[in-house]
C-alpha positions, -999 to 999 in steps of 0.1 A, spaced: 0 0 0 14 33 -10 15 61 16 6 96 5 25 124 20 10 158 24 35 184 11 37 215 33 26 248 16 60 265 14 74 234 -3 49 235 -32 56 251 -65 41 286 -71 20 273 -100 6 246 -78 -1 271 -50 -20 293 -74 -41 263 -87 -49 252 -51 -59 288 -42 -81 290 -73 -97 257 -65 -103 267 -28 -118 300 -40 -141 283 -65 -152 258 -38 -159 287 -14 -179 306 -40 -199 274 -47 -206 269 -10 -216 305 -6 -239 304 -36 -256 272 -24 -261 287 11 -275 318 -5 -299 298 -27 -311 278 3 -317 310 23 -336 326 -5 -358 296 -8 -364 296 29 -373 333 28 -397 328 -1 -414 299 17 -417 320 49 -432 349 30 -457 326 13 -467 310 47 -471 345 61 -494 356 32 -515 324 36 -519 330 73 -528 367 68 -554 356 42 -569 331 66 -571 358 93 -588 381 69 -614 354 61 -619 345 97 -647 370 105 -667 358 75 -663 322 85 -673 330 121 -704 348 108 -714 318 86 -709 294 115 -730 316 138 -758 317 112 -756 279 108 -760 274 146 -787 300 150 -810 287 123 -836 264 138 -841 229 124 -870 221 100 -904 227 115 -918 193 106 -902 159 106 -891 146 72 -914 124 52 -908 87 53 -902 86 16 -873 111 20 -857 88 46 -861 58 23 -848 77 -7 -817 88 12 -811 53 24 -814 40 -11 -790 65 -24 -764 54 1 -770 17 -6 -792 7 24 -822 -13 16 -841 -7 49 -877 0 55 -890 22 83 -924 28 98 -935 61 112 -949 63 148 -955 99 160 -921 117 161 -902 84 158 -892 61 129 -887 24 136 -870 -3 115 -896 -27 100 -874 -58 97 -838 -67 104 -814 -62 75 -777 -68 67 -757 -35 66 -722 -22 60 -712 -3 91 -696 27 74 -726 32 52 -749 31 82 -728 57 99 -728 80 69 -766 77 66 -771 85 103 -748 115 100 -768 127 69 -801 124 88 -788 144 116 -774 171 94 -804 174 71 -834 169 93 -822 168 129 -831 131 131 -810 111 156 -808 74 164 -823 69 199 -820 31 198 -797 10 178 -790 -27 180 -764 -45 158 -754 -81 158 -723 -95 141 -726 -129 124 -692 -140 110 -685 -115 82 -720 -99 82 -733 -71 104 -771 -72 110 -791 -43 120 -817 -57 144 -833 -27 159 -833 10 149 -853 38 163 -849 73 150 -863 104 167 -869 138 153 -856 168 173 -839 167 207 
């Protein structure tokens, strides 16, 4: 194995010294340029983030007003029609049949359901008509989930 020996600076030829100085200067300039580019990119990203946050703050009063209006509007005066509930269930892929009893809706017969679909349907009922599940009974049978009992109530 050959050993490399570092030659001290004064022992180098003047031409070699100039080449090494030029190479060191070029390396220094490249490092400074890379650092400058990185800092410019960081500055631009910070300015963009600041602009986005300022825009969000400017829109905040309008969003607060919309939220206040949404919470202040009373729910529908009358309960939804049974056909509307069946239509929404059909659109979401639930083949259930309900019967209307006063301010309540009850499941007519047990059915097999997909749990995520049932949850989306119940959320849609609450959002659209202020109808909530007051009683819910599910039973898992191997890979199936069966809805045995469902009672929906209009209003609080």
